[in-house]
C-alpha positions as CSV (number, residue, x, y, z in Angstrom):
1,M,-35.9,-16.4,27.9
2,T,-36.6,-18.3,24.7
3,N,-35.5,-22.0,24.8
4,L,-33.6,-22.3,21.5
5,S,-32.7,-25.8,22.3
6,L,-36.2,-26.6,20.8
7,Y,-34.5,-25.8,17.3
8,P,-32.6,-28.9,16.1
9,I,-29.8,-26.6,14.5
10,T,-28.8,-25.7,18.0
11,R,-27.8,-29.4,18.7
12,K,-25.0,-29.0,16.1
13,W,-24.2,-25.3,16.8
14,P,-25.1,-24.7,20.6
15,A,-25.9,-21.0,21.4
16,S,-23.5,-19.6,24.0
17,H,-25.8,-16.6,24.2
18,P,-29.3,-17.8,23.5
19,D,-30.7,-14.3,24.0
20,R,-28.8,-13.1,20.8
21,L,-29.6,-13.5,17.2
22,Q,-28.0,-16.5,15.8
23,L,-26.1,-16.4,12.5
24,Y,-25.0,-19.6,10.6
25,S,-22.9,-18.5,7.8
26,L,-19.5,-18.3,6.0
27,P,-17.6,-15.2,4.7
28,T,-19.0,-15.7,1.2
29,P,-20.6,-12.7,-0.7
30,N,-23.9,-13.7,0.4
31,G,-22.8,-14.7,3.8
32,V,-21.1,-11.3,4.6
33,K,-24.2,-9.4,3.5
34,V,-25.8,-10.5,6.8
35,S,-22.8,-10.0,9.0
36,I,-22.2,-6.7,7.6
37,M,-25.9,-5.7,8.3
38,L,-25.8,-7.0,11.8
39,E,-22.6,-5.0,12.4
40,E,-24.0,-1.9,10.8
41,C,-27.3,-2.3,12.9
42,G,-25.4,-2.8,16.1
43,L,-27.5,-5.9,16.8
44,P,-26.1,-8.6,19.4
45,Y,-25.6,-11.7,17.5
46,E,-23.7,-15.0,17.8
47,A,-22.0,-16.4,14.6
48,H,-21.8,-20.1,13.8
49,R,-19.5,-21.4,11.0
50,V,-21.2,-23.6,8.4
51,S,-18.2,-25.4,7.0
52,F,-18.5,-26.4,3.3
53,D,-15.5,-28.7,3.8
54,S,-17.2,-31.0,6.1
55,Q,-20.5,-30.4,4.2
56,D,-22.3,-28.9,7.3
57,Q,-24.8,-27.4,4.9
58,F,-26.2,-30.9,4.2
59,S,-26.5,-31.8,7.6
60,P,-30.1,-32.6,9.0
61,E,-29.6,-29.9,11.8
62,F,-28.8,-27.2,9.0
63,L,-31.5,-28.5,6.9
64,S,-34.0,-28.2,9.5
65,L,-33.5,-24.4,9.3
66,N,-32.8,-24.1,5.6
67,P,-34.1,-26.8,3.4
68,N,-32.3,-25.3,0.5
69,N,-28.9,-26.1,2.0
70,K,-27.6,-22.5,1.6
71,I,-26.0,-20.0,3.7
72,P,-26.6,-17.7,5.4
73,A,-29.6,-18.4,7.8
74,I,-30.6,-16.9,11.1
75,L,-32.5,-17.8,14.2
76,D,-33.9,-14.6,16.0
77,P,-35.0,-15.4,19.4
78,H,-36.7,-12.0,19.5
79,G,-38.8,-12.1,16.2
80,P,-42.2,-10.7,15.5
81,G,-44.5,-10.8,18.4
82,G,-41.6,-11.8,20.7
83,Q,-41.5,-15.2,19.2
84,P,-38.5,-16.7,17.6
85,L,-38.1,-16.4,13.8
86,A,-36.1,-18.8,11.6
87,L,-35.1,-17.3,8.2
88,F,-33.0,-18.1,5.3
89,E,-32.1,-16.3,2.0
90,S,-29.9,-13.3,2.4
91,G,-32.2,-10.8,0.7
92,A,-35.1,-11.8,2.9
93,I,-32.8,-11.5,6.0
94,L,-31.7,-8.0,4.9
95,L,-35.1,-6.7,4.5
96,Y,-36.2,-8.4,7.9
97,L,-33.3,-6.8,9.9
98,A,-33.9,-3.3,8.2
99,E,-37.5,-3.6,9.2
100,K,-36.6,-4.8,12.7
101,T,-34.3,-2.0,13.4
102,G,-35.7,0.7,11.3
103,Q,-32.2,1.1,9.5
104,F,-30.9,1.2,6.1
105,L,-34.3,1.1,4.3
106,P,-36.1,4.3,3.5
107,A,-39.3,5.1,5.4
108,D,-40.9,6.8,2.3
109,P,-42.9,4.2,0.4
110,A,-41.5,5.1,-3.1
111,R,-37.8,5.2,-1.9
112,R,-38.4,2.1,-0.1
113,Y,-39.6,0.1,-3.0
114,E,-36.7,1.7,-5.2
115,T,-34.2,0.4,-2.6
116,I,-35.9,-3.1,-2.9
117,Q,-35.7,-2.8,-6.6
118,W,-31.8,-2.6,-6.4
119,L,-31.8,-5.4,-3.8
120,M,-33.5,-7.5,-6.4
121,F,-31.1,-6.3,-9.0
122,Q,-28.4,-8.0,-6.9
123,M,-30.4,-11.2,-6.2
124,G,-31.5,-11.8,-9.7
125,G,-28.6,-10.4,-11.7
126,V,-25.4,-9.5,-10.0
127,G,-25.1,-12.6,-7.6
128,P,-26.0,-15.4,-10.1
129,M,-24.0,-13.9,-13.1
130,F,-20.9,-13.1,-11.1
131,G,-21.1,-16.3,-9.4
132,Q,-21.2,-18.1,-12.7
133,L,-18.3,-16.2,-13.9
134,G,-16.3,-17.2,-10.9
135,F,-17.0,-20.9,-11.7
136,F,-15.9,-20.6,-15.2
137,H,-13.0,-18.3,-14.6
138,A,-11.6,-19.3,-11.1
139,F,-12.9,-22.7,-10.2
140,A,-13.5,-26.1,-11.9
141,G,-15.0,-24.6,-15.0
142,K,-11.8,-22.8,-15.9
143,E,-10.4,-26.2,-17.1
144,Y,-13.2,-26.3,-19.9
145,E,-11.7,-25.9,-23.3
146,D,-14.8,-24.4,-24.6
147,K,-14.8,-20.7,-23.4
148,R,-18.3,-19.6,-24.8
149,P,-19.8,-20.3,-21.4
150,R,-17.3,-18.2,-19.6
151,D,-17.5,-15.4,-22.2
152,R,-21.1,-15.3,-21.8
153,Y,-20.9,-14.7,-18.2
154,V,-18.2,-12.1,-18.9
155,A,-20.3,-10.0,-21.1
156,E,-23.2,-10.1,-18.7
157,S,-21.2,-9.2,-15.6
158,R,-19.6,-6.3,-17.8
159,R,-23.1,-5.2,-18.7
160,L,-24.4,-5.3,-15.1
161,L,-21.3,-3.3,-13.9
162,G,-22.2,-0.6,-16.5
163,V,-25.7,-0.4,-15.1
164,L,-24.3,0.0,-11.7
165,D,-21.7,2.4,-12.8
166,A,-24.4,4.7,-14.5
167,R,-26.6,4.6,-11.5
168,L,-23.6,5.9,-9.2
169,Q,-22.9,8.8,-11.2
170,G,-22.8,11.9,-9.1
171,Q,-24.0,10.2,-5.9
172,S,-22.4,8.6,-2.7
173,W,-24.4,5.4,-2.7
174,I,-27.0,3.5,-4.8
175,M,-29.8,5.5,-3.1
176,G,-28.0,8.7,-3.4
177,D,-26.9,10.1,0.1
178,D,-28.6,7.1,1.8
179,Y,-26.6,4.1,2.6
180,T,-28.9,1.2,2.3
181,I,-29.3,-2.6,2.1
182,A,-28.9,-2.2,-1.6
183,D,-25.4,-1.2,-1.0
184,I,-24.9,-4.0,1.6
185,A,-26.3,-6.5,-1.0
186,I,-24.4,-5.5,-4.1
187,L,-20.9,-4.3,-3.1
188,P,-19.7,-7.7,-1.5
189,W,-20.3,-9.2,-5.0
190,V,-18.3,-6.6,-6.7
191,R,-15.4,-7.0,-4.2
192,N,-15.6,-10.7,-4.6
193,L,-15.6,-10.6,-8.5
194,V,-12.2,-8.6,-8.6
195,E,-10.6,-9.9,-5.3
196,R,-11.5,-13.6,-5.0
197,Y,-12.4,-14.5,-8.7
198,G,-9.6,-12.3,-10.0
199,A,-11.8,-11.3,-12.8
200,G,-11.0,-7.5,-12.9
201,D,-9.0,-7.5,-16.1
202,L,-11.5,-10.0,-17.8
203,V,-14.6,-7.7,-17.3
204,G,-12.5,-4.4,-17.6
205,Y,-13.2,-3.3,-14.2
206,A,-10.9,-0.4,-14.7
207,D,-13.5,1.2,-16.9
208,F,-16.0,1.5,-14.1
209,A,-14.6,4.5,-12.0
210,E,-17.8,5.1,-10.1
211,V,-18.2,1.5,-8.9
212,Q,-14.4,1.5,-7.9
213,R,-15.0,4.7,-6.0
214,V,-18.1,3.4,-4.0
215,L,-16.6,0.0,-3.3
216,A,-13.5,1.8,-1.8
217,A,-16.0,3.9,0.5
218,F,-18.0,0.7,1.4
219,V,-15.0,-1.3,2.5
220,A,-13.6,1.6,4.4
221,R,-16.6,1.6,6.8
222,P,-15.7,-0.1,10.2
223,A,-18.5,-2.2,10.3
224,V,-18.0,-3.6,6.8
225,A,-14.5,-4.4,7.8
226,R,-15.8,-6.4,10.8
227,G,-18.6,-8.1,9.0
228,L,-16.4,-9.2,6.1
229,A,-14.5,-11.6,8.5
230,V,-17.6,-13.3,10.1
231,P,-17.6,-16.1,11.0
232,Q,-14.0,-16.4,12.0
233,L,-12.0,-19.7,11.3
234,G,-12.1,-22.3,13.7
């Protein structure tokens, strides 16, 4: 069995099940991408809560795994070649888990890269733009008198929702009938925009019927419901 105690992060978050994949996260849009993927894949894992309230993400132990001090991160005791693999960045983790399990990423090369294209759409567009809108609408930035920064992100978020809505016309998921890591990456951010940021009216979410339909199907999946609550409080 791999000795995970060799990794400094396990000093702060000891592994009760060192034979399982270790997840260091919070139930944020980026965090739940990975917990949902793990639930969907059925991989055994152990979740550890990285508390922002106590600034766990800046601890030496967490920085030893992710020097960029962001969640989520994983430590897989059964990585490539049977060796442990430490990995950060939610998009990279989704790709890794899809390839490790052979699930939620098409085998056909063209469809595989098309799926990755939509994953990058989330990472480069949806996540940063929705996140900035959240800052200016729901968090500290809402106190700014100048609403031009907020309105810039409102307009861009609405545009991105339009791109997504057009893509979903007449199909079940982003890749048609295939549920993939593209859905797992994008849809938690849509849910967060509406529910946590309360920006539905601001971006005209009611105009995007296809996005609403697919988001409802997404959150109805049992694995998604489980993954949205990981890690638990405490």
